[in-house]
C-alpha positions in Angstrom: 107.2 32.5 33.2 105.8 35.1 30.8 108.5 36.3 28.4 106.6 38.7 26.2 103.1 40.0 25.2 101.5 39.0 22.0 99.9 41.2 19.3 96.7 39.5 20.3 95.3 41.3 23.4 94.5 38.0 25.0 97.8 36.3 24.1 101.1 35.9 26.0 104.4 34.1 25.2 105.7 31.8 27.9 109.2 30.4 28.4 109.5 26.8 27.2 111.9 24.0 28.3 111.8 22.2 25.0 113.3 23.2 21.7 111.2 24.7 18.9 112.0 23.5 15.4 110.2 22.3 12.3 109.6 18.9 13.7 108.7 20.0 17.2 106.2 22.9 16.9 103.4 24.1 19.1 101.2 21.7 17.1 103.3 18.7 18.2 103.3 20.0 21.8 99.5 20.2 21.6 99.2 16.6 20.4 101.6 15.5 23.1 99.5 17.3 25.7 96.3 15.6 24.5 98.2 12.3 24.7 99.3 13.0 28.2 95.6 13.8 29.0 94.7 10.3 28.0 93.6 10.6 24.4 95.1 8.2 21.8 96.9 10.9 19.9 100.6 11.1 19.0 102.6 14.2 18.3 105.0 12.2 16.1 105.5 13.8 12.6 103.0 16.7 13.4 103.9 20.0 11.8 100.6 21.6 10.9 97.5 22.2 13.1 95.4 20.3 10.5 97.4 17.2 11.4 96.5 17.6 15.0 92.8 18.1 14.2 92.8 15.0 12.0 94.1 13.0 14.8 91.6 14.5 17.2 88.8 13.6 14.7 90.1 10.0 14.5 90.3 9.7 18.2 86.8 11.1 18.7 85.4 8.7 16.1 87.2 5.8 17.7 85.9 6.8 21.2 82.3 7.2 19.9 82.4 3.8 18.2 83.6 2.0 21.4 80.7 3.6 23.3 78.0 2.5 20.8 
């Protein structure tokens, strides 16, 4: 359910079923979603987007090494 527009013309805010706090941010949700999609990524202890991207980089490197 959309709850509000964003200042970004392409953005919207949606209702969530989970709680938002310092240790459960949209960055942790993103990491958890990637994990659910099958990537070896965890949302544990994720606060900043850079932490998610580091985990994505590690997963990509790991996946590429297993192919070669």
